[in-house]
C-alpha positions as CSV (number, residue, x, y, z in Angstrom):
1,M,-16.6,8.5,-3.1
2,D,-13.9,9.6,-5.3
3,I,-10.9,8.9,-2.9
4,Q,-6.4,9.4,-4.2
5,K,-3.9,7.5,-1.4
6,E,-0.3,8.1,-2.0
7,K,2.6,6.0,-1.8
8,I,3.5,5.0,2.2
9,E,6.6,8.0,2.8
10,E,10.1,6.2,5.2
11,I,11.8,9.2,7.1
12,Y,15.0,8.5,8.3
13,D,16.7,9.4,11.3
14,N,20.1,12.0,10.5
15,T,22.2,8.7,9.4
16,G,19.9,7.7,6.7
17,R,20.5,4.5,8.9
18,K,17.5,4.4,11.2
19,V,13.2,5.0,10.0
20,V,11.0,6.9,12.3
21,K,8.6,8.3,11.0
22,Y,5.7,6.9,8.2
23,K,3.8,9.7,5.8
24,Q,1.6,9.3,3.7
25,K,-1.1,11.9,2.5
26,I,-5.0,11.1,1.3
27,I,-6.7,13.1,-1.0
28,N,-10.6,13.3,-1.2
29,N,-11.7,14.7,-4.4
30,T,-15.3,15.0,-4.3
31,L,-14.8,17.9,-0.8
32,K,-11.7,18.7,-2.7
33,E,-9.5,18.1,0.8
34,E,-6.1,16.8,1.8
35,K,-5.3,15.2,4.5
36,E,-1.3,14.1,6.0
37,I,-0.3,11.9,8.6
38,V,2.8,10.9,9.4
39,S,3.3,8.5,12.5
40,K,6.5,6.9,14.3
41,D,5.1,2.9,13.7
42,L,3.3,1.4,10.0
43,N,0.7,0.1,12.0
44,S,0.1,3.8,13.3
45,L,-0.3,5.5,9.8
46,I,-2.6,2.2,8.9
47,S,-5.0,2.6,11.6
48,E,-5.2,6.5,11.2
49,V,-5.6,6.6,7.2
50,R,-7.8,3.8,8.2
51,K,-9.8,6.5,10.4
52,Q,-10.3,9.4,7.8
53,L,-12.2,6.9,5.2
54,N,-14.3,6.3,7.1
55,E,-14.6,9.2,8.6
56,W,-15.0,11.0,5.0
57,N,-17.5,7.8,4.6
58,N,-19.8,8.9,6.5
59,M,-19.7,12.4,6.1
60,N,-22.0,10.4,2.6
């Protein structure tokens, strides 16, 4: 599988002082599919990205 992961983006609250969400885009060039994953904390984001990567890898 040809998979790209973009940088993790921090989304701040209205004051710009506190991170309220994390976002990452992952792209599967083999299947021509892309997912944007958003989570409230960094550990959950990483876990969700891993789940998606495993799902794509199991398709082979």
